[in-house]
LUMDRENRO-853936 format. One record per residue: z, x, y of N, C-alpha, C in turn. Coordinates in steps of 0.2 Angstrom, whole numbers, padded with zeros to 4 digits, always signed. Each point is the difference from the previous one (the first is absolute). Layout:
ZXYZXYZXY/...
! end
This chain:
+0494+0565+0670-0007-0002-0003-0002-0001+0008/-0007+0001+0000-0003-0002+0007-0002-0007-0001/-0004-0001+0008+0000-0008+0000-0007-0002-0004/+0002-0006-0004-0007-0002-0004-0003-0006+0006/-0006+0003-0002-0006-0003+0002+0000-0008-0002/-0002-0006+0004-0001-0006-0002-0005-0003+0001/-0002-0007-0004-0005-0004+0002+0005-0007-0001/-0002-0004+0005+0002-0006-0001-0002-0005-0005/+0005-0003-0003-0002-0007-0005+0003-0004+0002/-0002-0006-0005+0003-0005+0001+0001-0005-0007/+0006-0004-0001+0000-0005-0007+0006-0005+0002/+0004-0001-0006+0005-0004+0000+0005+0004-0002/+0007-0002+0003+0006+0004-0003+0006-0005+0001/+0005+0001-0004+0006-0002+0000+0005+0002+0004/+0003-0002+0004+0004+0003+0005+0007-0001-0002/+0003-0004-0005+0006+0000-0001+0001-0004-0008/+0006-0002-0003+0001-0001-0006-0002-0008-0001/-0003-0003+0004-0003-0006+0000-0006+0000-0004/-0003+0006+0000-0006+0000-0004-0006-0004+0002/+0001-0002+0008-0008-0003+0002-0003+0005+0003/-0007-0001-0001-0004+0006+0003-0005-0003+0007/+0001+0006+0005-0004-0002+0005-0005+0005+0002/-0003-0001+0006-0005+0005+0001+0003+0007+0004/-0003+0006-0003+0003+0006+0003-0004+0004+0000/+0000+0005+0006-0003+0005+0001+0003+0006-0001/-0003+0006-0003+0003+0007-0001-0004+0004+0001/+0002+0006-0003-0004+0005+0001+0000+0005-0008/-0007+0002-0001-0001+0004-0007-0001+0007+0002/+0002+0005-0003-0003+0007+0002-0009+0001-0001/+0000+0004+0005-0007+0003+0001-0002+0002-0008/-0007+0000-0002-0002+0002-0006+0000+0008+0000/+0005+0001-0005+0001+0007-0002-0005+0002-0004/-0001+0008-0002-0004+0003-0003-0002-0002-0007/+0007-0003-0003+0000+0000-0007+0001-0009-0001/-0002-0003+0006+0001-0008+0001-0007-0003-0002/+0001-0007-0002-0005-0004+0000+0002-0007+0004/-0003-0002+0005+0000-0007+0005-0004-0006-0004/+0002-0004+0000-0005-0005-0003+0003-0008+0004/-0006-0004+0002+0002-0005+0001+0002-0005-0006/+0005-0003+0002+0003-0006-0006-0004-0006+0000/-0002-0001-0006-0004-0007-0001+0005-0006-0002/+0002+0002-0005+0006-0005-0003+0006+0004-0002/+0006-0004-0001+0007+0002-0003+0003-0004-0004/+0001+0001-0004+0005-0003-0007+0007-0002+0005/+0002-0006-0003+0007-0001+0000+0004+0001-0005/+0004+0004-0002+0004+0002-0005+0008-0004+0000/+0004-0001-0004+0006-0003+0001+0004+0006+0003/+0000+0007-0001+0003+0005+0002+0000-0001+0008/-0006-0002+0003+0000-0001+0007+0004-0006+0004/+0001-0006-0003+0005-0005+0000+0006+0004+0000/+0002+0004-0006+0009+0002+0000+0000+0006+0005/-0005+0003+0002+0001+0005+0005+0001-0003+0006/-0005-0007+0002+0001-0002+0007+0006-0002+0000/+0003-0004-0004+0007-0003-0001+0005+0005+0000/+0000+0006-0001+0005+0006-0002+0004-0003-0005/-0003-0001-0005+0003-0003-0007+0004+0006-0004/-0003+0005+0002+0002+0006-0004+0004+0006+0004/+0000-0002+0007+0006+0004+0004-0003+0005+0003/-0006+0002+0001-0003+0006+0002-0005-0002+0005/-0002-0005+0001-0005-0002+0005+0001+0002+0007/-0005+0004+0003-0001+0003+0007-0004-0006+0004/+0003-0002+0006-0004-0005+0003-0002+0004+0007/-0006-0002+0003-0006-0004-0002-0003+0002-0006/-0001-0002-0005-0003-0001-0005-0008-0003+0000/-0005+0004-0002-0006-0003-0002-0001+0003-0007/+0000-0006-0004-0001+0000-0008-0006+0002-0001/-0002-0001-0008-0006+0002-0002-0002+0005-0003/+0000+0000-0008-0002+0006-0003-0005-0001-0005/-0004-0006+0000-0007-0001-0003-0005-0001+0005/-0002+0007+0002-0005+0000+0005-0006+0003+0000/-0006-0005+0001-0007+0002-0002-0004+0001+0007/-0005+0003+0001-0004+0001+0005-0006+0005+0000/-0002+0002+0005-0006+0004+0001+0000+0007+0004/+0000+0006-0003+0002+0006+0005-0005+0000+0006/+0005+0002+0006-0005+0000+0006+0002+0008+0002/+0004+0002-0002+0001+0008+0004+0003+0005-0008/-0002+0005+0000+0004+0005-0005+0000+0007+0005/+0007+0004-0003+0000+0006+0004-0004+0004-0002/+0000+0006+0002-0004+0007-0001+0001+0003-0007/+0005-0002-0003+0002+0003-0007-0001-0004-0005/-0001-0007+0002-0001-0005-0006-0006+0001-0004/-0001+0001-0007-0005+0001-0003-0003-0007-0005/+0004-0003-0002+0000-0006-0004-0003-0007+0003/+0001+0000+0007-0002-0007+0002-0005+0001+0006/-0004-0005+0002-0004+0001+0007-0001-0007+0002/-0002-0001+0006-0001-0006+0005-0003-0007-0005/+0003-0004+0001-0004-0006-0004+0003-0001-0007/+0004+0006-0004+0002-0001-0006+0006-0006-0001/+0000-0004-0005+0003-0005+0000+0007+0003-0005/+0006-0001+0004+0006+0004-0003+0005-0004+0000/+0006+0001-0001+0007-0003+0000+0006+0004+0000/+0006-0003+0002+0006+0005+0000+0004-0006-0005/+0005+0002-0002+0005-0004-0005+0007+0002+0002/+0004+0000-0003+0008-0001+0000+0002+0007+0002/-0004+0006+0001+0003+0005+0004-0005+0002+0004/+0001+0006+0005-0004+0002+0005+0002+0008+0000/+0005+0002-0004+0003+0006+0000+0005+0004-0005/+0000+0006-0002+0005+0002-0004+0001+0008+0002/+0005+0003-0004+0002+0006+0002-0005+0005-0004/-0006-0002-0004-0005+0005-0004+0003+0005-0003/+0008+0001-0001+0001+0006-0003+0006-0001-0005/+0002-0005-0001+0005-0001-0005-0003-0002-0007/+0004+0000-0005-0003-0002-0008-0005-0005+0001/+0003-0006+0003-0003-0006-0002-0008+0001+0005/+0001+0002+0005-0007+0002+0003-0004+0005-0003/+0003+0004-0003-0005+0004-0004-0003-0003-0007/+0004-0005-0001-0003-0004-0008-0004-0006+0004/-0002+0000+0005-0004-0007+0004+0004-0005-0001/+0006+0000+0001+0005-0007+0002+0003+0001+0005/-0004+0001+0005+0003-0001+0008+0004-0005+0000/-0001-0005-0004+0004-0007+0002+0008+0001-0002/+0001+0005-0005+0006+0002+0000+0003+0006+0004/-0003+0003+0004+0002+0005+0005+0006-0003+0003/+0006+0005+0000+0005-0002+0004+0000-0002+0007/-0005+0004+0003-0004-0001+0007-0004-0003+0002/-0003-0005-0006-0006-0003+0002+0001-0005+0006/-0007-0001+0004+0001-0003+0006-0003-0006-0001/+0004-0006+0001-0004-0006+0000-0005-0002+0004/-0004-0003-0001-0007-0002+0004+0003-0004+0006/+0005-0004-0001+0003-0004+0006+0008-0001+0000/+0001+0003+0006+0007-0001+0002+0005+0007-0003/-0003+0006+0000+0003+0006-0002-0002+0005+0006/+0005+0005+0000-0002+0006+0003-0004+0005-0003/-0005+0001+0005-0005+0005-0004+0002+0007+0004/-0004+0004-0004+0002+0008+0000-0001+0002+0009/-0004-0004+0004+0000+0002+0005+0006-0004+0005/+0005-0003-0003+0006-0004+0002-0003-0007+0004/-0006-0001-0001-0001-0006+0003+0001-0007-0007/+0000-0005+0002+0001-0006-0006-0007-0003-0002/-0001+0000-0006-0006-0002-0001-0001-0007-0001/-0006-0002+0003-0003-0008+0001-0004-0002-0005/+0001-0005-0003-0004-0002-0007-0007-0004+0003/-0003-0003-0005-0006-0003+0001-0001-0007+0003/+0006-0003+0002-0002-0006+0004-0001+0004+0008/-0006+0003-0001-0002+0002+0007-0006+0002+0000/-0004+0002+0006-0008+0001+0000-0002+0006-0002/+0003+0006-0002-0001+0006-0003+0003+0003-0002/-0001+0005-0004+0005+0004-0002-0002+0008+0000/+0006+0004-0001-0002+0007+0000+0005+0003-0006/-0003+0005-0003+0003+0001-0009-0002+0006+0001/+0004+0004-0004-0002+0006-0004-0005+0000-0004/-0006+0005-0001-0005-0002-0003+0003+0000-0009/+0004+0003-0002+0004+0001-0007+0002-0008-0001/+0002-0003+0004+0003-0008-0001-0004-0006+0000/-0007+0002+0002-0006-0005+0001-0003-0001-0008/-0001-0005-0001-0003-0004-0006-0007-0002+0000/-0006+0003-0002-0006-0003+0001-0001-0006-0005/-0003-0005+0003-0001-0006-0003-0007-0002-0003/-0001-0001-0005-0006+0000-0004-0005-0004+0005/-0006+0001+0000-0005-0005+0003-0001-0008-0001/+0000+0000-0007-0001-0006-0002+0006-0005+0001/+0006+0003+0001+0007-0004+0001-0001-0003+0007/+0002-0007+0001+0000-0002+0006+0008+0001+0003/-0001+0002+0006+0006+0003+0003+0006-0004+0000/-0001-0008+0001+0005-0003+0001+0005+0000-0006/-0005-0001-0007+0003-0001-0006+0003+0006-0003/-0002+0006+0003+0002+0006-0002+0005+0003+0004/+0003-0003+0005+0006+0002+0004+0005-0001-0004/+0003-0004-0003+0006-0001-0004+0001+0006-0005/-0007+0001-0004+0001+0006-0005+0005+0005+0002/-0001+0002+0007+0004+0006+0002+0007+0001-0001/+0004-0008+0000+0006+0001-0003+0001-0004-0007/-0003-0007+0000+0002-0003-0005-0004+0001-0006/-0006+0004+0001-0004+0003-0006+0004+0006-0003/+0001+0005+0003+0002+0007-0002+0007-0002-0002/+0005-0006+0002+0006-0001-0002-0001-0002-0009/-0004-0002+0000-0002-0002-0007-0002+0004-0006/-0007+0002+0004-0003+0006-0004+0004+0008-0001/+0004+0001+0004+0003+0006-0001+0005+0000-0006/+0003-0005-0002+0005+0001-0005-0004-0002-0007/-0006-0004+0001-0004+0001-0006-0002+0005-0003/-0003+0004+0006-0004+0007-0003+0006+0005-0001/+0006+0000+0003+0005+0005-0001+0004-0001-0007/+0001-0005-0001+0003-0003-0006-0003-0001-0006/-0008+0001+0002-0004+0001-0007-0001-0008-0002/-0001-0004+0005-0001-0008-0002-0007-0002+0002/-0004+0005-0001-0007-0001+0004-0006+0001-0007/+0003+0001-0006-0003+0001-0006-0003-0008-0002/-0007+0000-0002-0003-0005-0002+0003-0002-0007/+0001-0007+0000+0003-0003-0006+0008-0001+0001/+0003+0003+0004+0008-0001+0000+0002-0006+0005/+0004-0001-0001+0003-0009+0001+0005+0001+0006/-0002-0002+0006+0005+0001+0006+0000-0006+0002/+0007-0002+0001+0002-0006+0004+0000+0001+0008/-0001-0005+0003+0001+0000+0008+0004-0006+0002/+0006+0003+0002+0005-0007+0003-0001-0002+0006/-0001-0005+0001-0002-0003+0008-0007+0000+0001/-0003-0005+0003-0008+0000+0002+0001-0001+0007/+0001+0005+0004+0000+0000+0008-0005+0005+0001/+0002+0003+0006-0004+0004+0003-0002+0008-0003/+0008+0000-0004-0001+0006-0005-0003-0001-0006/+0003-0006-0002-0002-0002-0009-0008-0001+0000/-0003-0003+0007-0007-0002-0003-0004+0006+0000/+0001+0006+0004-0004+0006-0001+0001+0004-0005/+0008-0001-0003+0000+0003-0006-0003-0002-0006/-0002-0007-0002-0004-0004-0004-0006+0004+0001/-0004+0000+0006-0006+0003+0001-0001+0007-0003/+0005+0004+0004-0001+0007-0004+0001+0001-0008/+0005-0003-0001+0001+0000-0008-0005-0002-0004/-0005-0005+0003-0005-0001-0004-0005+0004+0000/+0000+0003+0006-0005+0004+0002+0000+0007-0007/+0007+0001+0001+0001+0007-0005+0000-0002-0007/-0002-0006-0002-0002-0002-0008+0006-0003-0003/+0005-0002+0004+0008-0002-0005-0002-0007+0000/+0005-0003-0005+0001-0006-0001+0005-0002+0006/+0000-0006+0003+0006-0002+0006+0002-0007-0003/+0008+0001+0002+0003-0007-0001+0003+0000+0006/-0001-0006+0005+0003-0001+0006+0007-0004-0002/+0006+0002+0002+0006-0003-0002+0002-0004+0006/+0002-0006+0001+0001-0003+0006+0006-0005-0002/+0003-0003+0005+0005-0007-0002-0003-0006-0001/-0005-0001+0001-0001-0007-0002-0008-0001-0002/-0004-0005-0001-0007-0001-0003-0004+0000+0007/+0004+0000+0006-0004-0002+0005-0007+0005+0001/+0000+0007-0001-0004+0005+0001-0006+0002-0006/+0003-0003-0005-0005+0001-0006-0006+0001+0002/-0004-0007+0001-0007-0001+0002-0003+0007+0005/+0003+0000+0004+0000+0007+0006-0001+0006-0005/+0005+0002-0004+0001+0006-0003-0006+0001-0005/-0001-0005-0005-0004+0000-0006-0008-0001+0003/+0000-0005+0002-0008-0002+0003-0003+0004+0005/+0004+0001+0006-0003+0003+0006+0002+0008+0000/+0006+0002-0001+0001+0007-0001-0002+0004-0006/+0000-0004-0007-0002+0004-0005+0005+0001-0004/+0006-0002+0000+0004+0003-0004+0000-0003-0008/+0003+0004-0003-0002-0003-0008+0005-0004-0002/+0005-0001+0004+0006-0005-0003+0005+0001+0006/+0002-0008-0002+0006-0001+0005+0007-0002-0003/+0005+0003+0003+0006-0002-0003+0006-0003+0005/+0002-0006-0002+0005-0003+0005+0007+0003-0004/+0004+0004+0006+0005+0003-0002+0007-0003-0001/-0001-0008+0002+0005-0005-0001-0001-0004-0005/-0004+0002-0005-0001-0003-0006+0001+0003-0005/+0006+0000-0003+0003+0004-0006-0005+0000-0006/-0003-0004-0002-0006+0000-0005-0005+0005+0002/-0003-0001+0005-0005+0004+0002+0002+0009+0001/+0007-0001+0002+0003+0008+0001+0001+0003-0007/+0003-0005-0004+0001+0003-0008-0006+0002-0003/-0006-0004+0001-0005+0002-0004-0004+0006+0002/+0001+0004+0007-0003+0006+0002+0006+0006+0000/+0006-0002-0003+0003+0006-0002-0002+0006-0002/+0001+0007+0003-0002+0005-0003-0008+0002-0001/-0003-0004+0005-0008+0000+0001-0002+0005+0005/+0003+0003+0005-0004+0002+0006+0003+0007+0001/-0006+0004+0001+0001+0007+0001+0004+0001+0006/-0002-0004+0006+0004+0002+0006-0001-0007+0005/+0005+0000+0005+0000-0006+0004+0001+0002+0008/-0004-0002+0003+0001+0001+0008+0003-0006+0003/+0007+0002+0002+0002-0007+0003+0000+0002+0008/-0004-0005+0002-0002-0001+0007+0006-0006+0005/+0004-0001-0004+0005-0006+0002+0005+0004+0005/+0001-0003+0007+0005+0002+0004+0006-0005+0000/+0001-0005-0003+0004-0004+0000+0006+0002-0007/+0005-0003+0000+0005+0003-0005-0003-0004-0006/+0000+0004-0004-0001-0003-0009+0002+0004-0004/+0000-0003-0006+0003+0003-0007-0004+0005-0004/+0003+0007+0000-0005+0003-0004+0000+0000-0007/+0005-0002-0002+0001+0000-0008-0006-0004-0003/-0002-0006+0001-0006-0002-0003-0006+0004-0001/-0001+0004+0006-0005+0004+0001-0001+0006-0004/+0008+0003-0001+0000+0004-0005-0002-0002-0007/+0002-0007+0000-0003-0001-0007-0007+0000-0002/-0004-0001+0006-0007+0000-0002-0002+0008-0003/+0003+0004+0003-0003+0006-0002+0000+0004-0007/-0006+0003-0002+0001+0003-0006+0006+0007+0000/+0002+0002-0005+0003+0006+0000-0003+0005+0004/+0004+0005+0005-0002+0004+0005-0004-0003+0005/+0000-0007+0001-0005-0002+0006+0004+0001+0006/-0004+0000+0005+0003+0000+0006+0001-0005+0005/+0005-0003+0003+0000-0005+0007-0001+0004+0005/-0004-0001+0005-0002+0003+0006+0002-0006+0006/+0005+0003+0004+0001-0005+0006-0003+0003+0007/-0005-0004+0001-0002+0000+0007+0001-0004+0007/+0004-0005-0004+0003-0005+0006+0008+0003+0001/+0001-0003+0006+0006+0003+0002+0003-0006+0003/+0006-0002-0006+0004-0006+0000+0006+0003+0006/+0003-0004+0003+0004+0002+0006+0006+0001-0003/+0003-0004-0006+0006+0001-0003-0001+0003-0006/+0005+0004-0002+0000+0003-0007-0002-0004-0005/-0003+0002-0006-0001-0003-0006+0003+0003-0006/+0002-0005-0005+0005+0003-0005-0005+0001-0005/+0002+0007-0002-0004+0005-0005+0003+0000-0006/-0002-0004-0006+0003+0001-0005-0001+0005-0005/+0005+0004-0002-0003+0007-0002-0001-0001-0008/+0002-0004-0004+0001+0000-0007-0009+0000-0002/-0003-0003+0003-0009-0002-0002-0004+0008+0001/+0002+0004+0005-0001+0006+0001+0001+0005-0005/+0008-0001-0002+0002+0005-0004-0004-0002-0008/-0001-0006-0002-0001-0002-0006-0008+0001-0001/-0004+0001+0006-0008-0001-0001-0003+0007+0003/+0004+0004+0004-0002+0005+0003-0005-0003+0006/+0003-0005+0004-0004-0003+0005+0002+0004+0006/-0005+0000+0005+0003+0003+0006-0002-0006+0007/+0004+0001+0005+0001-0004+0005-0003+0004+0006/-0005+0001+0003-0001+0005+0006-0004-0004+0007/+0001+0004+0006-0001-0003+0006-0006+0004+0000/-0004-0002+0006-0007+0004+0002-0001-0005+0009/-0002+0006+0003-0002-0002+0007-0007+0002+0002/-0005-0003+0002-0006+0000+0002-0003+0007-0004/-0003+0006+0003-0003+0004-0004-0003+0006+0006/+0001+0007-0004-0003+0005+0005-0007-0002+0003/-0003+0005+0003-0006+0000+0005-0005+0000-0006/-0001+0005-0004-0005+0001-0005+0000-0007-0005/+0006-0001-0002-0001-0007-0004-0002-0006+0003/+0003-0001+0006-0004-0004+0005-0007-0001+0000/-0004+0006+0000-0006+0000+0000-0004-0001-0006/+0003+0001-0005-0001-0001-0007+0000-0007-0001/+0004-0004+0003+0003-0006-0001-0007-0004+0003/+0000+0001+0006-0006-0002+0004-0008-0001-0003/-0001+0008-0003-0006+0001-0002+0001-0005-0006/+0003+0000-0004-0001-0005-0006+0000-0007+0001/+0003-0001+0007-0001-0008+0002-0007-0001+0002/-0002+0007+0004-0008-0001+0001-0004-0001-0006/+0001+0003-0006-0005-0001-0006+0001-0006-0003/+0007-0003+0000+0000-0007-0004+0001-0006+0005/-0003+0002+0007+0000-0006+0007+0006-0003-0002/+0006+0004+0002+0008-0004+0000+0001+0001+0007/+0002-0008+0002+0004+0001+0006+0005-0004+0001/+0004-0002+0004+0005-0004+0000-0003-0007+0003/+0004-0005-0004-0003-0009+0003+0004+0000+0007/-0003-0001+0005+0003+0000+0006-0001-0006+0004/+0005-0002+0005-0002-0005+0005-0001+0004+0007/-0005+0000+0002-0002+0004+0008+0003-0003+0004/+0004+0002+0005+0003-0004+0006-0002+0004+0006/+0001-0004+0006+0000+0004+0007+0006+0002+0002/-0001+0006+0004+0007+0003+0003+0005-0006+0003/-0001-0005+0002+0003-0005+0003+0003-0005-0005/-0002+0001-0007+0004-0002-0006+0006+0003-0002/+0000+0006+0002+0003+0005-0004+0009-0003-0001/+0002-0003+0006+0008-0002-0001-0001-0006-0006/-0004-0004+0000+0000-0006-0004-0001+0003-0006/-0004+0006-0003-0001+0002-0005+0006+0004-0003/+0005+0004+0006+0005+0002-0003+0004-0006-0003/+0002-0006+0004+0003-0006-0004-0001-0001-0006/-0007-0001+0000-0004-0002-0008+0003+0005-0004/-0001+0006+0002+0002+0005-0006+0006+0001-0003/+0006-0001+0004+0006-0002+0000+0002-0005-0006/-0006-0005+0001+0001-0006-0006-0004+0003-0005/-0004+0005-0001-0004+0001-0004-0007-0004-0002/-0002-0004+0007-0004-0004+0001-0007+0004+0002/-0003+0003-0005-0006+0004+0001-0003+0001-0006/-0007+0001+0000-0003+0001-0007-0007+0005+0002/+0002+0006-0001+0006+0004-0002+0003+0003+0005/-0005+0003+0005+0002+0004+0006-0003-0001+0007/+0004-0002+0005-0003+0000+0006-0003+0008+0004/-0006-0001+0002-0003+0005+0003-0003-0002+0008/+0002+0004+0003-0001-0001+0008-0006+0001+0001/-0005-0004+0003-0005+0003+0003+0000+0003+0007/+0002+0007-0001+0002+0003+0007-0006+0000+0004/-0005+0002-0002-0006+0002+0005-0003-0005+0004/+0001-0006-0003-0003-0006+0004+0004-0004+0001/+0007-0002+0001+0004-0002+0003+0006+0004+0003/+0002+0005-0001+0006+0004+0004-0003+0003+0006/+0001-0004+0006-0003+0003+0006+0008+0002+0004/-0003+0006+0005+0006+0002+0004+0002-0005+0007/+0005-0001+0001+0003-0004+0005-0002+0002+0007/-0002-0004+0005-0003+0002+0006+0007+0002+0004/
! end
């Protein structure tokens, strides 16, 4: 392959398994004929960023510029770009490329392409490493750019590109989006709070399931959940047995599945979108006797992501965020590890991330 022309960029990068981010200058490719370049205004911090920074999954390549909840304004488009123009509000989520030819890509599920290119820390098709949105600007193929509705604030919209589609996709795919259905949401964190918002927008009855009473008021009175269930209260759990059509489980900590399966109606679905580090015990008898299903789901394809963002625009759905400066990112990572955020950190990139002299 010939020499790739480059433009200078700057941002924050992790250099080793300490997970500490520091200023970093690097290069991005020139805008190709089918590329879109945009100035990054905001970038959300996802728990995946923390796991990748510390190499918890064993495949991180350093230096790593994290960030896959990226929003900004288009500054330049390639000669063959047809969908975007300078000044458009756009974003990039979990992936920046795929093979475009496998069955998953043909079905609009690029997120399951075996050659999917992660937005951060992966080898792209030009053999360069991808760098994420903790940076001043992005360049990405037009087909992986998401248009952000004009009415949505960009800071609150950023986490939708990961957290939003992570909960929206399984609701749509598994038919849990029908008005009147009863949907459970396990965990009221970065994923759970947007799951409540999307499920309500779809017209479903929503019950938040948590380990304590602490978040009841937040779930019901502020986020609009119809009910709240304490999973450690045997009486509450017994009263709710067999009442739910589906459950979106957002919890990444080890937890028992048997009580959740009991909440499902026959043929109900338990969808796992959290990623516990340790294996979970899966009781088979409830599955057999109730024809119940336990499935997993990961983000969504580009078409589905655009549909999710458009629905968010229609219903004014955004993530609840804590806007931070670039120099606070390491502290934010420490807090994220302790689940000390309500509910998503977003970096004010444009106003606070400056190149080093």
